[in-house]
C-alpha positions in Angstrom: -53.4 -14.4 -33.5 -51.5 -17.4 -32.9 -50.8 -18.7 -29.4 -47.1 -20.0 -28.8 -47.7 -20.5 -25.0 -46.9 -24.1 -25.7 -43.6 -23.5 -26.4 -42.7 -21.7 -23.2 -43.8 -24.3 -21.0 -42.1 -26.6 -19.2 -41.7 -29.9 -19.0 -44.5 -31.3 -16.2 -42.6 -32.3 -12.8 -39.8 -29.4 -13.8 -39.1 -27.8 -10.3 -39.0 -24.6 -11.6 -37.3 -21.2 -12.2 -33.9 -20.8 -9.8 -33.4 -24.6 -9.8 -29.6 -25.2 -10.3 -28.9 -27.2 -13.2 -27.9 -30.3 -11.4 -31.2 -30.4 -9.3 -33.4 -30.3 -12.7 -30.8 -33.4 -14.0 -31.8 -34.8 -10.7 -35.8 -34.3 -10.7 -37.8 -37.0 -11.0 -38.4 -36.5 -15.0 -38.5 -39.9 -16.9 -34.9 -40.1 -18.3 -35.8 -39.2 -21.9 -37.6 -36.0 -20.8 -34.7 -35.2 -18.9 -32.1 -35.1 -21.9 -34.9 -33.6 -23.6 -35.0 -30.6 -21.1 -31.4 -30.6 -21.0 -30.5 -30.4 -24.7 -33.5 -28.4 -25.2 -32.6 -25.7 -22.9 -28.6 -24.7 -24.8 -28.4 -22.6 -27.1 -27.9 -25.6 -30.4 -29.4 -27.7 -28.3 -30.5 -30.4 -31.2 -26.3 -30.2 -32.4 -25.8 -30.8 -28.8 -27.8 -33.6 -28.6 -26.0 -34.9 -31.7 -22.5 -33.9 -30.3 -23.3 -36.4 -27.0 -25.3 -38.8 -27.9 -27.9 -39.1 -25.4 -25.0 -38.9 -22.5 -26.5 -37.0 -19.7 -23.0 -36.4 -17.7 -21.2 -35.5 -21.0 -23.9 -32.7 -21.9 -23.6 -31.4 -17.9 -19.9 -30.9 -18.1 -20.7 -28.8 -21.3 -23.3 -26.8 -20.7 -21.6 -25.6 -16.9 -18.4 -25.1 -18.1 -18.4 -21.3 -18.3 -20.7 -21.1 -15.6 -19.3 -18.7 -12.7 -18.9 -20.9 -9.7 -17.7 -18.0 -7.1 -21.6 -17.2 -7.2 -22.9 -16.4 -3.8 -21.3 -12.9 -2.8 -23.3 -13.3 0.7 -20.8 -15.7 1.4 -18.0 -14.4 0.6 -15.0 -14.3 3.0 -11.4 -12.5 3.0 -8.7 -15.6 3.8 -5.8 -13.7 2.7 -3.5 -10.3 2.1 -0.2 -10.4 0.7 2.1 -8.1 -1.3 4.2 -7.4 -4.4 6.3 -4.5 -4.0 6.8 -2.9 -7.5 9.3 -0.4 -8.2 10.1 2.0 -11.2 6.5 2.7 -12.4 7.5 5.3 -12.2 8.0 5.3 -8.4 7.5 2.3 -5.7 4.2 1.1 -6.1 3.0 -1.9 -3.8 0.2 -4.2 -5.2 -2.4 -5.8 -2.7 -3.5 -8.7 -3.5 -7.3 -9.9 -1.6 -7.7 -13.8 -1.5 -10.7 -15.6 -0.8 -12.7 -18.1 -0.3 -14.7 -18.6 -3.3 -11.2 -18.2 -5.8 -12.0 -14.4 -6.4 -9.0 -12.5 -6.2 -9.1 -8.4 -5.5 -6.8 -6.2 -6.5 -5.3 -2.7 -4.6 -2.4 -0.6 -4.9 -0.7 1.1 -1.8 0.6 4.9 -3.0 3.7 5.5 -4.3 6.5 5.9 -1.9 4.5 4.5 0.5 5.2 1.3 3.0 3.8 -1.6 2.5 3.6 -2.2 5.8 0.5 0.4 5.8 -1.8 -2.4 4.7 0.0 -5.6 5.7 -1.2 -4.2 9.1 -4.7 -4.3 8.2 -4.5 -7.8 7.1 -6.0 -9.0 11.0 -8.5 -6.6 10.8 -10.3 -8.0 7.5 -10.0 -12.2 7.8 -12.5 -13.6 7.8 -15.2 -10.1 6.4 -17.1 -9.9 3.8 -15.5 -7.8 1.1 -18.7 -6.9 -0.4 -19.4 -4.5 2.8 -17.1 -2.2 1.2 -18.3 0.7 3.5 -18.6 -0.7 6.6 -14.8 -2.6 6.6 -13.4 1.2 5.3 -15.3 2.9 8.6 -14.0 0.4 10.2 -9.9 0.9 9.1 -9.6 4.2 8.5 -8.8 5.0 12.0 -5.1 3.7 10.9 -4.7 6.1 7.7 -3.7 10.0 7.5 -2.7 12.6 5.2 -0.3 11.4 2.7 1.4 8.4 2.6 0.5 7.4 5.9 -3.5 6.6 3.9 -1.5 4.2 1.8 -2.9 0.7 2.8 -6.5 2.3 3.6 -6.9 3.4 0.1 -5.3 0.2 -1.1 -7.4 -2.1 0.5 -10.4 -0.2 -0.3 -10.0 -0.5 -4.1 -9.5 -4.1 -3.7 -13.0 -4.3 -2.2 -14.2 -2.7 -4.7 -13.0 -4.7 -7.1 -13.5 -8.3 -5.4 -17.2 -6.6 -5.0 -17.6 -5.8 -8.2 -16.6 -9.6 -9.2 -19.4 -10.9 -7.0 -21.8 -9.2 -8.7 -20.5 -9.2 -12.2 -20.4 -5.3 -12.5 -18.1 -2.9 -13.0 -17.5 -0.6 -10.1 -18.9 2.7 -11.8 -21.6 0.4 -11.9 -21.9 0.4 -8.2 -21.2 3.3 -7.3 -24.4 5.0 -9.5 -23.5 4.7 -12.9 -21.2 6.8 -15.1 -21.1 10.2 -16.9 -18.6 9.6 -19.4 -17.5 6.6 -21.3 -14.1 8.6 -21.8 -11.7 9.6 -19.1 -9.6 12.9 -20.0 -5.7 12.3 -18.9 -3.5 15.0 -18.5 0.5 14.3 -18.5 3.3 15.5 -16.4 6.2 16.5 -18.2 10.2 16.0 -16.7 11.7 19.3 -16.1 15.0 19.1 -18.2 17.9 20.6 -17.7 17.4 23.6 -19.3 14.7 25.8 -20.3 15.4 24.2 -24.1 15.4 20.9 -23.1 12.4 21.3 -21.4 10.3 22.8 -24.2 11.0 20.4 -26.3 9.6 17.7 -23.3 6.4 19.7 -23.4 6.0 19.4 -27.4 6.9 15.7 -27.0 3.9 15.1 -24.5 1.6 17.5 -27.3 2.6 15.3 -30.4 1.6 12.4 -28.0 -1.9 13.6 -28.6 -2.2 14.8 -25.0 -5.1 17.4 -24.7 -3.6 18.6 -21.3 -0.4 19.0 -20.1 1.2 20.0 -17.1 5.0 21.7 -16.0 7.0 22.2 -13.6 8.5 25.3 -12.9 9.9 25.9 -10.3 12.4 27.9 -8.2 14.7 25.1 -8.2 15.2 26.4 -12.3 16.6 29.6 -10.3 18.5 28.0 -8.5 21.8 28.8 -10.3 20.8 32.1 -12.1 22.8 35.0 -10.7 20.7 37.5 -8.6 17.0 35.8 -9.3 16.7 34.2 -5.4 17.4 35.8 -1.9 18.3 34.0 0.5 18.5 30.4 -1.3 21.6 29.6 -0.7 21.8 28.1 2.5 19.2 26.2 1.3 18.7 23.1 -1.6 16.5 24.5 -3.8 16.8 21.9 -5.8 16.4 19.5 -3.3 13.0 20.1 -3.0 11.9 15.6 -2.0 15.1 14.1 -0.7 14.0 14.8 2.8 17.2 13.4 4.0 19.7 16.4 2.5 21.0 18.1 5.4 21.3 21.7 4.8 22.5 24.9 7.6 19.3 25.8 8.5 17.5 22.1 8.1 16.3 20.2 5.4 14.8 22.2 2.7 12.0 19.2 1.9 10.6 19.5 5.4 10.3 23.2 6.5 7.2 24.5 5.4 7.1 26.8 2.5 6.3 30.3 4.8 9.5 29.4 7.1 12.5 29.5 4.5 12.2 33.2 3.8 13.5 32.4 0.2 11.8 35.5 -2.3 12.0 35.7 -6.2 13.8 38.9 -7.5 12.5 41.1 -10.3 15.1 39.3 -12.5 14.2 35.5 -11.2 10.3 36.2 -11.8 11.7 37.6 -15.7 13.1 34.4 -16.1 9.7 32.6 -15.1 8.0 34.8 -17.4 9.6 34.0 -20.0 10.2 30.4 -19.9 6.3 30.1 -19.3 5.8 32.2 -22.5 8.2 30.0 -24.9 6.4 27.1 -23.5 2.9 28.8 -24.1 4.4 28.9 -27.6 5.1 25.3 -28.3 1.4 24.3 -27.2 -0.4 26.6 -28.3 -3.3 28.3 -26.1 -6.3 25.7 -27.1 -4.5 23.2 -24.5 -5.1 23.5 -21.1 -1.6 23.8 -19.3 -1.2 24.0 -15.5 1.7 24.4 -12.8 2.6 22.2 -10.4 5.8 22.7 -7.5 7.1 25.6 -7.5 9.2 25.4 -4.3 9.2 26.5 -0.8 8.5 30.2 0.0 5.8 32.7 1.2 2.4 34.0 0.7 3.9 37.5 -0.7 6.2 35.2 -3.2 2.9 33.2 -4.6 0.5 36.1 -5.2 3.5 37.8 -7.1 4.0 34.6 -9.6 0.4 34.2 -9.8 0.0 37.9 -11.2 3.0 37.3 -12.9 1.6 34.4 -15.1 -1.7 35.6 -15.7 -0.9 36.9 -19.4 -0.8 32.4 -20.0 -4.4 31.6 -18.9 -3.1 28.8 -16.8 -5.0 25.9 -16.0 -3.9 25.7 -12.4 -1.3 26.9 -9.9 -0.6 23.9 -7.6 0.2 22.9 -4.2 1.6 27.0 -3.9 1.5 26.2 -0.1 1.0 23.3 1.6 -2.8 22.6 1.8 -3.5 23.1 5.6 -2.8 26.8 5.6 -6.4 27.6 4.7 -6.3 31.1 5.6 -3.6 31.2 3.1 -4.9 29.9 0.4 -7.9 32.1 0.7 -5.1 35.2 0.4 -3.7 33.9 -2.6 -6.6 32.8 -4.2 -8.4 36.0 -3.4 -5.4 37.6 -4.8 -5.2 36.0 -8.2 -7.1 35.2 -11.5 -5.5 31.8 -12.2 -7.3 29.3 -10.7 -5.6 27.7 -7.6 -5.6 23.7 -6.6 -4.8 21.5 -4.0 -5.6 18.2 -1.9 -3.3 15.7 -3.5 -1.7 14.9 0.2 -5.4 15.5 1.9 -7.2 12.5 3.9 -11.0 12.5 4.0 -13.5 14.2 3.4 -13.1 16.8 6.4 -10.2 18.7 5.2 -11.1 19.2 1.7 -14.6 20.5 3.2 -12.8 23.1 5.4 -10.8 24.4 2.1 -14.3 24.2 0.5 -16.4 26.0 2.1 -13.9 28.9 3.2 -13.9 29.3 -1.0 -10.1 29.0 0.0 -9.5 27.3 -3.5 -10.6 27.6 -6.8 -10.0 23.1 -7.6 -9.9 20.1 -5.4 -6.8 17.7 -6.6 -7.1 14.8 -4.5 -5.1 11.1 -5.3 -7.9 8.6 -4.7 -4.9 6.5 -2.8 -4.5 9.0 0.0 -7.9 10.9 0.2 -9.4 7.5 1.3 -10.3 5.3 -1.6 -12.8 5.2 -4.6 -16.5 6.0 -2.5 -14.7 8.9 -0.5 -13.4 10.6 -3.2 -16.6 9.9 -5.0 -17.8 11.9 -1.8 -15.3 14.7 -2.4 -16.0 15.3 -5.4 -19.6 15.2 -5.1 -19.6 18.0 -2.2 -17.0 20.3 -4.5 -19.7 19.9 -7.2 -22.9 20.8 -5.4 -20.5 24.3 -4.4 -19.6 24.5 -7.6 -16.1 23.4 -7.4 -14.1 20.8 -9.6 -11.8 18.2 -9.3 -9.2 17.0 -11.3 -7.3 13.9 -9.8 -3.6 13.4 -8.7 -1.8 9.6 -9.8 1.4 8.4 -10.0 1.5 4.7 -9.4 0.2 1.7 -11.8 -2.2 0.6 -14.1 -4.1 -1.4 -10.8 -4.4 2.2 -9.0 -5.2 4.4 -12.5 -8.5 1.7 -13.0 -9.4 2.8 -9.4 -9.1 6.3 -10.2 -10.6 5.7 -14.2 -13.9 4.3 -12.6 -14.2 7.3 -9.6 -13.7 9.2 -12.6 -16.3 8.2 -14.5 -18.9 8.2 -11.7 -18.2 11.9 -10.4 -19.9 14.5 -12.4 -17.0 17.3 -11.8 -14.3 15.7 -12.9 -11.6 17.5 -15.0 -8.9 15.5 -15.8 -6.7 13.0 -14.2 -2.8 12.8 -13.7 -0.7 9.9 -15.6 3.3 9.7 -14.5 4.0 6.7 -16.2 3.8 7.6 -19.5 7.9 7.4 -19.8 7.8 4.1 -18.3 8.5 1.2 -20.8 6.2 -1.7 -20.2 3.7 0.2 -17.8 1.0 -1.2 -20.0 1.8 -4.6 -19.5 1.7 -4.9 -15.9 -1.8 -5.9 -16.3 -3.9 -7.7 -18.7 -7.4 -6.5 -19.6 -8.0 -3.2 -21.3 -5.7 -2.6 -24.3 -4.5 0.3 -25.3 -5.0 2.3 -21.4 -3.7 5.4 -23.0 -4.3 6.2 -26.4 -4.0 9.5 -27.5 -5.0 11.6 -23.8 -7.8 9.5 -23.3 -8.9 6.0 -21.1 -12.0 3.8 -22.3 -13.7 3.1 -19.3 -13.9 -0.3 -18.7 -16.8 -2.5 -18.2 -15.6 -5.9 -17.1 -16.8 -6.1 -13.4 -14.4 -5.1 -10.6 -11.8 -2.9 -11.5 -12.0 -4.5 -15.3 -8.3 -5.3 -15.2 -5.4 -8.3 -13.9 -1.9 -8.4 -12.7 -0.3 -10.1 -15.6 2.4 -11.4 -13.2 4.8 -12.1 -15.9 5.1 -8.4 -17.1 4.9 -7.2 -13.6 7.3 -9.1 -11.7 10.2 -7.2 -14.4 9.1 -4.1 -11.5 9.9 -6.2 -8.3 11.5 -4.5 -5.9 14.8 -6.3 -5.5 15.5 -8.5 -2.5 11.7 -8.9 -2.0 9.4 -12.0 -2.6 6.4 -12.3 -4.9 3.2 -12.1 -2.9 5.5 -13.3 -0.1 3.0 -15.3 2.8 2.3 -12.6 5.3 1.0 -15.4 8.4 2.7 -12.7 10.8 0.1 -10.4 10.4 -2.7 -12.2 10.9 -3.3 -11.8 14.6 -4.7 -8.9 16.1 -3.0 -7.7 18.8 -5.1 -4.6 19.4 -8.5 -3.1 20.6 -9.3 -0.3 18.0 -12.5 1.2 19.4 -12.2 5.1 19.2 -14.2 6.1 21.9 -15.1 5.2 25.6 
């Protein structure tokens, strides 16, 4: 065999592997050897040498023009945190930007409908820290989160930390979570109700024609509000105002009254109308497409079981949030009584409350919202715990493409993942909010990006169209720089 060893030998006195290009240029090699080394160490060295005619400085500039300057993860430090509050994507979505001393920028997002202040109050706890220590920082700030929107700041910051860590190490986030189980993430589309059953059915048909292979519908008691003899005890409540926490009522605010305490019931006539409606929708989408159901209204366990049993002929993928998530015993009562899978979790913060539901065998599926459940890594931990006990995980999501990409990486890295919600299907310009992966949603699936970090960057020109009125674009946040509290949780 021919000996090619001489082809791979370094020039005499060469400083060796790992030496920077500048150090190589400054070594004590003779000028001619130095030029020879620089030319031949680059692809196309002959043409490069002809291009610059032996001018070492110009050769160096050319060779290093695409070198990643921010290449010292151990020295990376957080220098700033700012917010741009977007609205209509489809709800309010405060976008987090974390800056660093090496020019890397990390993107995160506070959960839909939450205040930017949940993130801003964390700034004084972040300044000067290395964002690559994601879990360490998360454990320091998680005490400032709570269930539902109160978790938005902690979770949004955690997303941005992973984005920075991925960019610093030049790998996608899913790779840092242990790799991916899938290349494509299935998404399911929530569907507007419509003013009539017929209008709603058409909306479902539109979703199917858009290529979605998994659908969800709302068919709660709000649809029966104006139907004669369909509900018992509903006239004293604003049953159409399920999300309006300021709507008055004779007995109190309906949106903030927990389900068992309204004492609203569905009559046989009302139940028959719900069955007719779901049956018609099922005929449109067919039985090949999974069809889930969400947000039924505020009523007790008995009514939940009655609705569950009435829906069994339609083989729904799940019945969601029939009662509040923290009523573990009631969830078990419902799950044991019906055949259709039960699901909850979009407002739960951290894995401990999911563990209670899972260990009690109270639900058939879990449904974390990554922007509330603790961020990317905590949600993977939740999914992994459920997977070990045979429980599938669907994921709730209603934000911008920044938060969606955080969900995509987590879903890719979690084995028991089923489908991710997408609330922005009908928002014009939604995909333009970021650059990178295009199209984001393609016929009901999202390709897992292989770019570093989350894999997308904010498109300022497009995103500014969604900026909340009377707010500034990533305004300075110096008033949040100073930490004014002792955060230790024990004595």
